[in-house]
ChimeraX commands (.cxc) that place a marker at each C-alpha (Angstrom):
marker #1 position 15.72,-24.06,-8.98 radius 0.5
marker #1 position 19.00,-24.86,-9.53 radius 0.5
marker #1 position 20.60,-28.34,-9.73 radius 0.5
marker #1 position 24.64,-28.05,-10.59 radius 0.5
marker #1 position 24.29,-24.56,-10.97 radius 0.5
marker #1 position 22.56,-24.24,-13.32 radius 0.5
marker #1 position 18.39,-23.55,-13.49 radius 0.5
marker #1 position 16.09,-26.05,-14.43 radius 0.5
marker #1 position 13.68,-25.02,-16.99 radius 0.5
marker #1 position 10.04,-24.60,-15.75 radius 0.5
marker #1 position 11.13,-24.82,-12.30 radius 0.5
marker #1 position 11.35,-21.86,-9.64 radius 0.5
marker #1 position 12.06,-21.59,-5.83 radius 0.5
marker #1 position 10.36,-19.53,-3.76 radius 0.5
marker #1 position 13.01,-17.35,-3.26 radius 0.5
marker #1 position 14.30,-16.82,-6.58 radius 0.5
marker #1 position 13.49,-13.31,-7.99 radius 0.5
marker #1 position 13.87,-12.20,-11.80 radius 0.5
marker #1 position 17.28,-11.65,-12.54 radius 0.5
marker #1 position 17.71,-11.06,-16.17 radius 0.5
marker #1 position 21.39,-10.51,-17.38 radius 0.5
marker #1 position 22.77,-11.03,-20.66 radius 0.5
marker #1 position 21.69,-9.98,-24.52 radius 0.5
marker #1 position 20.08,-12.39,-27.65 radius 0.5
marker #1 position 19.84,-11.18,-31.00 radius 0.5
marker #1 position 16.00,-12.27,-32.39 radius 0.5
marker #1 position 14.02,-10.84,-35.24 radius 0.5
marker #1 position 10.49,-9.63,-35.47 radius 0.5
marker #1 position 8.22,-12.48,-37.07 radius 0.5
marker #1 position 5.89,-10.94,-39.65 radius 0.5
marker #1 position 2.32,-10.74,-37.37 radius 0.5
marker #1 position 4.59,-8.26,-34.73 radius 0.5
marker #1 position 5.40,-11.67,-32.53 radius 0.5
marker #1 position 8.89,-12.07,-31.21 radius 0.5
marker #1 position 10.91,-15.39,-29.63 radius 0.5
marker #1 position 11.07,-14.83,-25.91 radius 0.5
marker #1 position 14.73,-16.58,-25.18 radius 0.5
marker #1 position 14.46,-19.82,-23.54 radius 0.5
marker #1 position 16.55,-18.20,-20.59 radius 0.5
marker #1 position 14.82,-15.74,-20.30 radius 0.5
marker #1 position 10.69,-17.24,-20.11 radius 0.5
marker #1 position 11.25,-18.74,-16.67 radius 0.5
marker #1 position 12.28,-15.32,-14.72 radius 0.5
marker #1 position 9.80,-13.38,-16.94 radius 0.5
marker #1 position 6.59,-15.52,-15.69 radius 0.5
marker #1 position 2.85,-16.70,-16.92 radius 0.5
marker #1 position 1.67,-13.09,-16.66 radius 0.5
marker #1 position 3.77,-10.05,-17.23 radius 0.5
marker #1 position 3.75,-6.49,-18.86 radius 0.5
marker #1 position 4.84,-5.11,-21.80 radius 0.5
marker #1 position 5.68,-1.09,-21.96 radius 0.5
marker #1 position 8.67,1.28,-22.31 radius 0.5
marker #1 position 11.51,1.47,-20.12 radius 0.5
marker #1 position 12.00,4.49,-18.50 radius 0.5
marker #1 position 14.28,6.57,-20.98 radius 0.5
marker #1 position 11.62,5.56,-23.45 radius 0.5
marker #1 position 14.02,3.76,-25.50 radius 0.5
marker #1 position 13.36,0.17,-25.76 radius 0.5
marker #1 position 10.49,-1.44,-25.03 radius 0.5
marker #1 position 10.65,-3.48,-21.88 radius 0.5
marker #1 position 8.98,-6.83,-20.43 radius 0.5
marker #1 position 8.21,-6.32,-16.84 radius 0.5
marker #1 position 7.39,-9.44,-14.34 radius 0.5
marker #1 position 4.26,-9.31,-12.69 radius 0.5
marker #1 position 6.19,-8.11,-9.21 radius 0.5
marker #1 position 8.29,-5.94,-10.73 radius 0.5
marker #1 position 4.90,-4.18,-12.84 radius 0.5
marker #1 position 3.42,-4.18,-9.62 radius 0.5
marker #1 position 6.49,-2.40,-7.83 radius 0.5
marker #1 position 6.26,0.18,-10.77 radius 0.5
marker #1 position 2.38,0.56,-10.52 radius 0.5
marker #1 position 3.27,1.20,-6.34 radius 0.5
marker #1 position 5.45,3.74,-7.66 radius 0.5
marker #1 position 3.61,5.70,-10.25 radius 0.5
marker #1 position 0.33,5.80,-7.82 radius 0.5
marker #1 position 2.34,8.27,-5.61 radius 0.5
marker #1 position 2.28,10.63,-8.12 radius 0.5
marker #1 position 0.54,13.81,-7.06 radius 0.5
marker #1 position -2.23,15.07,-9.57 radius 0.5
marker #1 position -0.44,18.65,-8.99 radius 0.5
marker #1 position 2.59,17.37,-10.32 radius 0.5
marker #1 position 2.56,18.39,-13.71 radius 0.5
marker #1 position 5.47,16.54,-14.76 radius 0.5
marker #1 position 5.33,13.70,-12.76 radius 0.5
marker #1 position 1.67,13.14,-14.11 radius 0.5
marker #1 position 3.23,13.33,-17.40 radius 0.5
marker #1 position 5.28,11.20,-17.34 radius 0.5
marker #1 position 2.94,8.40,-15.30 radius 0.5
marker #1 position 0.40,9.64,-18.68 radius 0.5
marker #1 position 2.69,8.79,-21.40 radius 0.5
marker #1 position 3.74,5.44,-19.82 radius 0.5
marker #1 position 0.67,4.22,-18.27 radius 0.5
marker #1 position -0.65,5.04,-21.73 radius 0.5
marker #1 position 1.75,2.95,-23.41 radius 0.5
marker #1 position 1.69,0.13,-21.17 radius 0.5
marker #1 position 0.32,-3.75,-21.93 radius 0.5
marker #1 position -0.68,-5.87,-19.14 radius 0.5
marker #1 position -1.43,-9.01,-18.49 radius 0.5
marker #1 position 0.85,-10.93,-21.59 radius 0.5
marker #1 position 1.50,-14.49,-21.37 radius 0.5
marker #1 position 4.16,-16.61,-23.83 radius 0.5
marker #1 position 2.46,-19.10,-26.80 radius 0.5
marker #1 position 3.17,-22.30,-27.19 radius 0.5
marker #1 position 5.78,-21.56,-29.32 radius 0.5
marker #1 position 7.46,-19.33,-26.69 radius 0.5
marker #1 position 6.36,-16.09,-28.31 radius 0.5
marker #1 position 4.84,-12.81,-27.88 radius 0.5
marker #1 position 3.05,-10.05,-29.48 radius 0.5
marker #1 position 5.05,-6.61,-29.36 radius 0.5
marker #1 position 2.35,-4.18,-29.65 radius 0.5
marker #1 position 2.16,-2.52,-32.77 radius 0.5
marker #1 position 2.09,1.04,-31.16 radius 0.5
marker #1 position 5.02,0.28,-28.89 radius 0.5
marker #1 position 7.23,-1.00,-31.80 radius 0.5
marker #1 position 6.00,2.25,-33.50 radius 0.5
marker #1 position 7.37,4.40,-30.70 radius 0.5
marker #1 position 10.94,2.57,-30.56 radius 0.5
marker #1 position 11.23,2.28,-34.03 radius 0.5
marker #1 position 11.46,-1.45,-34.07 radius 0.5
marker #1 position 12.38,-3.15,-37.34 radius 0.5
marker #1 position 12.79,-6.81,-38.09 radius 0.5
marker #1 position 16.08,-7.36,-35.66 radius 0.5
marker #1 position 15.96,-7.24,-32.58 radius 0.5
marker #1 position 18.22,-7.39,-29.25 radius 0.5
marker #1 position 16.52,-8.45,-25.82 radius 0.5
marker #1 position 18.74,-7.14,-23.20 radius 0.5
marker #1 position 18.82,-8.23,-19.56 radius 0.5
marker #1 position 18.73,-5.33,-17.17 radius 0.5
marker #1 position 18.31,-6.88,-14.16 radius 0.5
marker #1 position 14.71,-7.03,-12.93 radius 0.5
marker #1 position 13.71,-6.22,-16.43 radius 0.5
marker #1 position 14.06,-7.21,-19.94 radius 0.5
marker #1 position 14.03,-4.93,-22.78 radius 0.5
marker #1 position 13.96,-5.27,-26.11 radius 0.5
marker #1 position 16.17,-2.97,-28.95 radius 0.5
marker #1 position 15.77,-2.43,-32.54 radius 0.5
marker #1 position 19.46,-4.05,-33.06 radius 0.5
marker #1 position 20.55,-1.23,-35.01 radius 0.5
marker #1 position 19.58,1.57,-32.14 radius 0.5
marker #1 position 20.84,-0.59,-29.83 radius 0.5
marker #1 position 24.27,-1.04,-31.98 radius 0.5
marker #1 position 24.71,2.81,-31.35 radius 0.5
marker #1 position 23.70,3.15,-27.77 radius 0.5
marker #1 position 26.57,0.41,-27.09 radius 0.5
marker #1 position 28.71,2.16,-29.26 radius 0.5
marker #1 position 27.79,5.59,-27.07 radius 0.5
marker #1 position 28.25,4.20,-24.25 radius 0.5
marker #1 position 31.61,2.54,-25.28 radius 0.5
marker #1 position 32.92,5.73,-26.05 radius 0.5
marker #1 position 31.92,7.54,-22.36 radius 0.5
marker #1 position 31.97,3.77,-20.00 radius 0.5
marker #1 position 34.57,5.64,-17.82 radius 0.5
marker #1 position 31.87,8.69,-17.12 radius 0.5
marker #1 position 29.31,6.43,-16.76 radius 0.5
marker #1 position 31.68,4.49,-14.64 radius 0.5
marker #1 position 32.41,7.18,-12.26 radius 0.5
marker #1 position 28.37,8.26,-12.49 radius 0.5
marker #1 position 27.58,4.50,-10.80 radius 0.5
marker #1 position 30.59,4.48,-8.49 radius 0.5
marker #1 position 29.75,8.65,-6.90 radius 0.5
marker #1 position 26.36,7.62,-7.02 radius 0.5
marker #1 position 25.33,4.00,-6.09 radius 0.5
marker #1 position 28.17,2.53,-4.35 radius 0.5
marker #1 position 28.00,1.60,-0.49 radius 0.5
marker #1 position 28.97,4.37,1.74 radius 0.5
marker #1 position 32.51,2.85,3.44 radius 0.5
marker #1 position 32.56,3.52,7.27 radius 0.5
marker #1 position 35.09,5.97,8.47 radius 0.5
marker #1 position 37.70,5.14,10.35 radius 0.5
marker #1 position 39.23,7.81,13.04 radius 0.5
marker link #1:1,2 radius 0.2
marker link #1:2,3 radius 0.2
marker link #1:3,4 radius 0.2
marker link #1:4,5 radius 0.2
marker link #1:5,6 radius 0.2
marker link #1:6,7 radius 0.2
marker link #1:7,8 radius 0.2
marker link #1:8,9 radius 0.2
marker link #1:9,10 radius 0.2
marker link #1:10,11 radius 0.2
marker link #1:11,12 radius 0.2
marker link #1:12,13 radius 0.2
marker link #1:13,14 radius 0.2
marker link #1:14,15 radius 0.2
marker link #1:15,16 radius 0.2
marker link #1:16,17 radius 0.2
marker link #1:17,18 radius 0.2
marker link #1:18,19 radius 0.2
marker link #1:19,20 radius 0.2
marker link #1:20,21 radius 0.2
marker link #1:21,22 radius 0.2
marker link #1:22,23 radius 0.2
marker link #1:23,24 radius 0.2
marker link #1:24,25 radius 0.2
marker link #1:25,26 radius 0.2
marker link #1:26,27 radius 0.2
marker link #1:27,28 radius 0.2
marker link #1:28,29 radius 0.2
marker link #1:29,30 radius 0.2
marker link #1:30,31 radius 0.2
marker link #1:31,32 radius 0.2
marker link #1:32,33 radius 0.2
marker link #1:33,34 radius 0.2
marker link #1:34,35 radius 0.2
marker link #1:35,36 radius 0.2
marker link #1:36,37 radius 0.2
marker link #1:37,38 radius 0.2
marker link #1:38,39 radius 0.2
marker link #1:39,40 radius 0.2
marker link #1:40,41 radius 0.2
marker link #1:41,42 radius 0.2
marker link #1:42,43 radius 0.2
marker link #1:43,44 radius 0.2
marker link #1:44,45 radius 0.2
marker link #1:45,46 radius 0.2
marker link #1:46,47 radius 0.2
marker link #1:47,48 radius 0.2
marker link #1:48,49 radius 0.2
marker link #1:49,50 radius 0.2
marker link #1:50,51 radius 0.2
marker link #1:51,52 radius 0.2
marker link #1:52,53 radius 0.2
marker link #1:53,54 radius 0.2
marker link #1:54,55 radius 0.2
marker link #1:55,56 radius 0.2
marker link #1:56,57 radius 0.2
marker link #1:57,58 radius 0.2
marker link #1:58,59 radius 0.2
marker link #1:59,60 radius 0.2
marker link #1:60,61 radius 0.2
marker link #1:61,62 radius 0.2
marker link #1:62,63 radius 0.2
marker link #1:63,64 radius 0.2
marker link #1:64,65 radius 0.2
marker link #1:65,66 radius 0.2
marker link #1:66,67 radius 0.2
marker link #1:67,68 radius 0.2
marker link #1:68,69 radius 0.2
marker link #1:69,70 radius 0.2
marker link #1:70,71 radius 0.2
marker link #1:71,72 radius 0.2
marker link #1:72,73 radius 0.2
marker link #1:73,74 radius 0.2
marker link #1:74,75 radius 0.2
marker link #1:75,76 radius 0.2
marker link #1:76,77 radius 0.2
marker link #1:77,78 radius 0.2
marker link #1:78,79 radius 0.2
marker link #1:79,80 radius 0.2
marker link #1:80,81 radius 0.2
marker link #1:81,82 radius 0.2
marker link #1:82,83 radius 0.2
marker link #1:83,84 radius 0.2
marker link #1:84,85 radius 0.2
marker link #1:85,86 radius 0.2
marker link #1:86,87 radius 0.2
marker link #1:87,88 radius 0.2
marker link #1:88,89 radius 0.2
marker link #1:89,90 radius 0.2
marker link #1:90,91 radius 0.2
marker link #1:91,92 radius 0.2
marker link #1:92,93 radius 0.2
marker link #1:93,94 radius 0.2
marker link #1:94,95 radius 0.2
marker link #1:95,96 radius 0.2
marker link #1:96,97 radius 0.2
marker link #1:97,98 radius 0.2
marker link #1:98,99 radius 0.2
marker link #1:99,100 radius 0.2
marker link #1:100,101 radius 0.2
marker link #1:101,102 radius 0.2
marker link #1:102,103 radius 0.2
marker link #1:103,104 radius 0.2
marker link #1:104,105 radius 0.2
marker link #1:105,106 radius 0.2
marker link #1:106,107 radius 0.2
marker link #1:107,108 radius 0.2
marker link #1:108,109 radius 0.2
marker link #1:109,110 radius 0.2
marker link #1:110,111 radius 0.2
marker link #1:111,112 radius 0.2
marker link #1:112,113 radius 0.2
marker link #1:113,114 radius 0.2
marker link #1:114,115 radius 0.2
marker link #1:115,116 radius 0.2
marker link #1:116,117 radius 0.2
marker link #1:117,118 radius 0.2
marker link #1:118,119 radius 0.2
marker link #1:119,120 radius 0.2
marker link #1:120,121 radius 0.2
marker link #1:121,122 radius 0.2
marker link #1:122,123 radius 0.2
marker link #1:123,124 radius 0.2
marker link #1:124,125 radius 0.2
marker link #1:125,126 radius 0.2
marker link #1:126,127 radius 0.2
marker link #1:127,128 radius 0.2
marker link #1:128,129 radius 0.2
marker link #1:129,130 radius 0.2
marker link #1:130,131 radius 0.2
marker link #1:131,132 radius 0.2
marker link #1:132,133 radius 0.2
marker link #1:133,134 radius 0.2
marker link #1:134,135 radius 0.2
marker link #1:135,136 radius 0.2
marker link #1:136,137 radius 0.2
marker link #1:137,138 radius 0.2
marker link #1:138,139 radius 0.2
marker link #1:139,140 radius 0.2
marker link #1:140,141 radius 0.2
marker link #1:141,142 radius 0.2
marker link #1:142,143 radius 0.2
marker link #1:143,144 radius 0.2
marker link #1:144,145 radius 0.2
marker link #1:145,146 radius 0.2
marker link #1:146,147 radius 0.2
marker link #1:147,148 radius 0.2
marker link #1:148,149 radius 0.2
marker link #1:149,150 radius 0.2
marker link #1:150,151 radius 0.2
marker link #1:151,152 radius 0.2
marker link #1:152,153 radius 0.2
marker link #1:153,154 radius 0.2
marker link #1:154,155 radius 0.2
marker link #1:155,156 radius 0.2
marker link #1:156,157 radius 0.2
marker link #1:157,158 radius 0.2
marker link #1:158,159 radius 0.2
marker link #1:159,160 radius 0.2
marker link #1:160,161 radius 0.2
marker link #1:161,162 radius 0.2
marker link #1:162,163 radius 0.2
marker link #1:163,164 radius 0.2
marker link #1:164,165 radius 0.2
marker link #1:165,166 radius 0.2
marker link #1:166,167 radius 0.2
marker link #1:167,168 radius 0.2
marker link #1:168,169 radius 0.2
marker link #1:169,170 radius 0.2
view
């Protein structure tokens, strides 16, 4: 729920969907837990999945609604689609649904995912719209540097692939 242009923490309208944006730096504690930034907790919801992002470069937190959409897409993979099944096996084998934050706003990041991604103590949360990514801080800095070097090409890719078609005039 919004009041004066700001979301009231703990209140969510039925029409609200996850809209993660921004980035925050945090640290992993000795037990592998991290505090979820307050700005992200409401959109994450009470039940979420922890898995890999689509490119296996970061840990991703999927609100229940987004997780169900992803599961439905995975269910469409034919057992005869070798590449599809390989991706599905890897992705599902590294997914941990049914998570909640504790009373201090923390969540345990599975050791298996921390190892796969190479997560150290310093983390960066990155809002990706419908999902929330957790990056190792050093790897995120390297990725951002590479992105900045290729920003013109990436912007053109976005324009070519995702812009709305314009009506043709005669």
